[in-house]
C-alpha positions as CSV (number, residue, x, y, z in Angstrom):
1,M,-64.9,-87.9,-101.6
2,D,-63.1,-87.7,-104.6
3,S,-59.8,-86.3,-105.4
4,Q,-61.1,-84.1,-107.7
5,F,-63.1,-82.6,-104.9
6,W,-60.4,-82.0,-102.6
7,A,-58.2,-80.5,-106.0
8,H,-61.0,-78.0,-106.1
9,L,-61.4,-77.2,-102.4
10,G,-57.4,-76.7,-102.0
11,I,-57.5,-74.5,-105.7
12,F,-60.3,-72.3,-103.6
13,L,-58.6,-72.1,-100.3
14,H,-55.3,-71.6,-102.2
15,I,-57.0,-68.3,-103.6
16,V,-58.6,-67.3,-100.5
17,G,-55.2,-67.5,-98.7
18,I,-54.4,-64.9,-101.7
19,V,-56.6,-62.7,-100.2
20,P,-55.7,-61.9,-96.5
21,L,-51.7,-61.9,-97.8
22,S,-52.3,-59.5,-100.0
23,A,-54.5,-57.7,-97.6
24,G,-52.2,-57.9,-95.0
25,A,-48.9,-57.1,-97.5
26,I,-50.8,-53.6,-98.5
27,G,-52.0,-53.0,-95.5
28,T,-48.5,-53.2,-93.9
29,I,-46.7,-50.4,-96.9
30,I,-49.4,-48.3,-96.6
31,T,-49.2,-48.1,-92.7
32,D,-45.1,-48.2,-92.9
33,N,-45.5,-45.2,-95.3
34,A,-48.1,-43.2,-93.1
35,V,-45.3,-44.2,-90.0
36,W,-42.4,-42.5,-91.7
37,S,-44.5,-39.5,-93.6
38,N,-45.4,-38.4,-89.9
39,L,-43.0,-39.2,-88.1
40,K,-41.1,-35.9,-87.8
41,S,-44.6,-33.7,-88.0
42,S,-46.9,-35.8,-86.0
43,P,-45.4,-38.4,-84.3
44,T,-48.1,-39.3,-82.4
45,Q,-50.2,-40.5,-85.7
46,A,-47.1,-42.3,-86.6
47,A,-47.2,-44.3,-83.5
48,A,-50.8,-45.2,-84.4
49,A,-49.8,-46.1,-87.7
50,A,-47.4,-48.5,-86.7
51,R,-49.4,-50.3,-84.3
52,M,-52.3,-50.6,-87.2
53,G,-49.5,-52.1,-89.2
54,K,-48.2,-54.8,-86.6
55,R,-52.0,-55.5,-86.8
56,F,-52.4,-56.2,-90.5
57,S,-49.1,-58.2,-90.6
58,L,-51.7,-61.2,-89.1
59,F,-53.8,-60.9,-92.1
60,A,-50.7,-61.5,-93.9
61,Q,-49.7,-64.5,-91.6
62,G,-52.8,-65.8,-91.7
63,G,-52.8,-66.0,-95.4
64,L,-49.5,-67.6,-95.7
65,F,-50.9,-70.2,-93.3
66,I,-53.7,-70.8,-95.3
67,L,-51.5,-71.4,-98.2
68,L,-49.6,-73.6,-96.7
69,L,-52.7,-75.6,-96.0
70,S,-54.3,-75.4,-98.8
71,G,-50.8,-76.3,-101.0
72,I,-50.4,-79.2,-98.6
73,L,-54.2,-80.2,-99.4
74,L,-53.4,-79.4,-103.4
75,L,-50.4,-82.0,-103.3
76,A,-52.2,-84.7,-101.2
77,A,-55.3,-84.6,-103.8
78,R,-52.9,-85.4,-107.1
79,N,-50.9,-88.6,-104.8
80,W,-47.9,-86.2,-104.1
81,F,-47.0,-86.0,-108.0
82,Y,-45.2,-83.1,-108.3
83,L,-43.5,-83.4,-105.1
84,G,-40.2,-83.7,-107.4
85,E,-40.4,-81.2,-109.9
86,V,-38.2,-78.9,-110.0
87,W,-40.5,-75.8,-110.3
88,L,-42.4,-76.7,-106.9
89,I,-38.9,-77.5,-104.7
90,I,-38.4,-73.7,-105.8
91,K,-41.4,-72.8,-104.9
92,L,-41.3,-74.2,-101.4
93,V,-38.3,-73.2,-100.9
94,L,-39.1,-69.6,-101.7
95,F,-42.2,-70.1,-99.4
96,G,-40.3,-71.0,-96.2
97,L,-37.1,-68.4,-97.0
98,M,-40.3,-65.9,-97.3
99,L,-41.3,-66.9,-93.8
100,L,-38.4,-66.9,-92.3
101,N,-38.1,-63.4,-93.6
102,G,-40.9,-62.4,-92.1
103,V,-40.6,-63.7,-88.6
104,L,-36.8,-63.0,-88.6
105,V,-36.6,-59.2,-90.0
106,A,-40.1,-57.8,-90.1
107,R,-41.0,-59.0,-86.6
108,S,-37.5,-58.1,-85.4
109,T,-37.4,-54.4,-87.5
110,T,-41.4,-53.9,-86.2
111,N,-40.9,-54.6,-82.3
112,L,-37.6,-52.3,-82.4
113,L,-40.1,-49.8,-83.7
114,L,-42.3,-50.0,-81.7
115,E,-39.7,-50.1,-79.1
116,L,-38.5,-46.8,-80.0
117,L,-41.7,-44.3,-80.7
118,P,-42.5,-44.2,-77.0
119,N,-39.1,-43.0,-76.6
120,W,-39.5,-40.4,-80.0
121,L,-42.9,-39.2,-78.3
122,A,-41.3,-37.9,-74.8
123,V,-37.9,-36.7,-76.6
124,N,-40.8,-34.9,-79.0
125,G,-42.7,-33.6,-76.0
126,A,-45.5,-35.7,-76.5
127,T,-48.5,-35.2,-73.6
128,P,-48.4,-38.2,-70.6
129,S,-51.4,-40.1,-71.5
130,L,-50.0,-40.7,-75.5
131,I,-46.7,-42.0,-73.5
132,V,-48.9,-44.1,-71.4
133,A,-50.9,-45.8,-74.0
134,S,-48.0,-46.1,-76.4
135,A,-46.1,-48.4,-73.7
136,V,-49.3,-49.9,-72.7
137,Q,-49.8,-51.5,-75.8
138,R,-46.5,-53.3,-75.6
139,G,-47.1,-54.0,-72.5
140,Q,-44.0,-52.3,-71.0
141,P,-43.6,-49.4,-68.2
142,L,-43.9,-45.8,-69.3
143,P,-40.6,-45.5,-70.8
144,E,-37.6,-42.7,-69.8
145,P,-36.2,-41.7,-72.8
146,K,-33.4,-43.9,-73.7
147,Y,-31.7,-41.9,-76.5
148,N,-31.8,-38.4,-78.0
149,R,-32.8,-36.9,-80.9
150,V,-29.8,-37.7,-82.9
151,T,-29.4,-41.3,-81.9
152,L,-33.4,-41.5,-82.3
153,E,-33.5,-40.3,-86.1
154,L,-30.3,-42.6,-86.8
155,M,-32.3,-45.7,-85.6
156,F,-35.1,-44.9,-87.3
157,E,-33.1,-44.3,-90.6
158,Q,-32.0,-48.2,-89.9
159,V,-35.4,-49.4,-89.3
160,R,-36.5,-47.8,-92.4
161,R,-34.2,-49.3,-94.8
162,R,-34.3,-52.9,-92.9
163,F,-38.3,-52.4,-93.8
164,E,-37.8,-51.6,-97.9
165,L,-34.8,-54.5,-97.9
166,F,-37.7,-56.9,-96.3
167,Y,-40.6,-55.5,-98.8
168,I,-38.2,-55.1,-101.7
169,S,-37.4,-59.2,-101.0
170,Q,-40.6,-60.4,-100.0
171,N,-42.1,-58.8,-103.1
172,I,-39.6,-60.4,-105.4
173,M,-40.2,-64.1,-103.9
174,F,-43.9,-63.8,-104.0
175,A,-43.2,-62.6,-107.9
176,V,-41.2,-66.0,-108.7
177,V,-43.3,-68.3,-106.6
178,L,-46.3,-66.7,-109.1
179,V,-44.7,-67.1,-112.1
180,L,-43.3,-70.6,-110.5
181,A,-47.2,-71.8,-110.1
182,T,-48.5,-70.1,-113.1
183,F,-46.4,-71.9,-115.8
184,K,-44.6,-73.8,-113.4
185,F,-41.2,-74.3,-115.5
186,N,-38.8,-77.8,-115.3
């Protein structure tokens, strides 16, 4: 098969990769908003939304993986012609930073949120079955509340700020990648 076929396949897969990436990003933003809006009024719904948000992040990770593979395919189809271009180097660095941001910030923040939620449920007098379901989801034993309500509220505020910074930085980097890919500045 000729390089034109591989280039078309790479472009197709690149577009396909954007779909789960976008779905995952939008889904996690929506579920995170549901967590914060329900945290005090309906903690069980907040816990359910947090677990759903973690599932949406898998879509985004899958989309990034497809984008990485299709990007390599596109470069190979063009005989690595663009490899030395400044716009591509910046794009690849930003792509790497987005991956690191997801792994180091989003994953650890999500894990902290999922660790705090069973404590929040216990402090708010949630029924034992809900605490069991939340703990089992994380593969943990039933929690004894480690923190009081005030400490948990402060920790949730820190988690919320970390998520906000994550989303702002990811969206800025993604927008720059899109601009660079569209206009191919040198």
